[in-house]
C-alpha positions in Angstrom: -117.1 -173.9 -68.4 -116.2 -170.6 -69.9 -112.5 -169.6 -69.7 -111.5 -166.1 -67.8 -107.9 -166.2 -68.2 -107.1 -164.4 -71.1 -104.1 -167.1 -71.9 -107.1 -169.7 -71.5 -109.1 -168.1 -73.7 -106.3 -167.2 -76.7 -105.3 -170.9 -76.3 -109.0 -172.4 -76.8 -109.8 -170.1 -79.9 -106.2 -171.7 -81.7 -108.0 -175.6 -80.9 -110.5 -177.4 -83.0 -113.1 -179.8 -82.8 -115.6 -182.0 -84.8 -118.0 -185.1 -84.0 -117.0 -188.3 -85.1 -120.3 -189.6 -86.4 -119.3 -193.4 -85.5 -120.5 -193.3 -82.0 -123.0 -191.0 -80.4 -122.7 -187.3 -80.1 -122.1 -187.1 -76.2 -118.7 -189.3 -76.7 -117.9 -188.6 -80.4 -116.1 -184.8 -80.0 -112.4 -185.2 -81.2 -110.8 -182.1 -79.5 -107.4 -180.2 -80.6 -105.6 -178.1 -78.2 -102.6 -176.5 -76.9 -101.9 -178.1 -73.6 -102.8 -176.0 -70.7 -99.8 -176.6 -68.9 -96.7 -177.3 -71.3 -96.6 -174.3 -73.8 -95.8 -175.3 -76.7 -97.3 -179.3 -76.1 -100.6 -179.9 -78.5 -102.7 -182.4 -77.9 -105.5 -184.6 -79.4 -108.1 -185.9 -77.5 -111.3 -188.0 -77.7 -113.4 -190.6 -75.6 -115.0 -193.9 -76.1 -118.6 -195.1 -75.1 -117.3 -196.1 -71.2 -115.8 -192.5 -70.2 -112.2 -193.6 -71.4 -110.0 -190.7 -73.0 -107.7 -191.2 -75.6 -104.5 -188.4 -76.0 -102.0 -187.8 -78.3 -99.6 -185.4 -77.4 -97.0 -184.1 -79.4 -93.7 -181.9 -77.9 -90.7 -180.6 -79.8 -90.0 -179.0 -83.1 -93.2 -178.1 -85.1 -95.5 -179.7 -82.3 -98.4 -177.7 -83.4 -98.3 -178.2 -87.6 -97.9 -181.9 -86.4 -100.7 -182.3 -84.2 -102.9 -180.3 -86.7 -101.6 -182.9 -89.5 -102.7 -185.7 -87.5 -106.2 -184.6 -86.7 -106.9 -183.4 -90.3 -105.5 -187.0 -90.7 -108.4 -187.9 -88.3 -111.5 -185.5 -89.5 -111.4 -186.7 -93.3 -110.9 -190.2 -92.1 -107.9 -190.9 -93.9 -106.8 -192.3 -90.2 -109.2 -194.2 -88.1 -110.1 -192.9 -84.8 -109.7 -196.2 -82.7 -111.8 -197.1 -79.6 -111.7 -200.2 -77.5 -115.1 -202.2 -77.9 -117.4 -201.8 -74.9 -117.4 -205.0 -72.9 -120.1 -207.5 -73.1 
């Protein structure tokens, strides 16, 4: 879905994403974006194979820097992305 609001366009442009190779590409996107509703809060989000969503929210002083550091650690593999195993 394309952003029409100029503020949303700027917010989306500042974000980042990568595909986690440990899961299928459909569920593998890990994203970093400023929160749509709370300016200054940042979110790192990803999904598991059954559609469960994992969200980490950074708020307060240096929220963007801390979120970007966390995102970079996930992307580089220094932190492992945790997903619940699909129930058997």
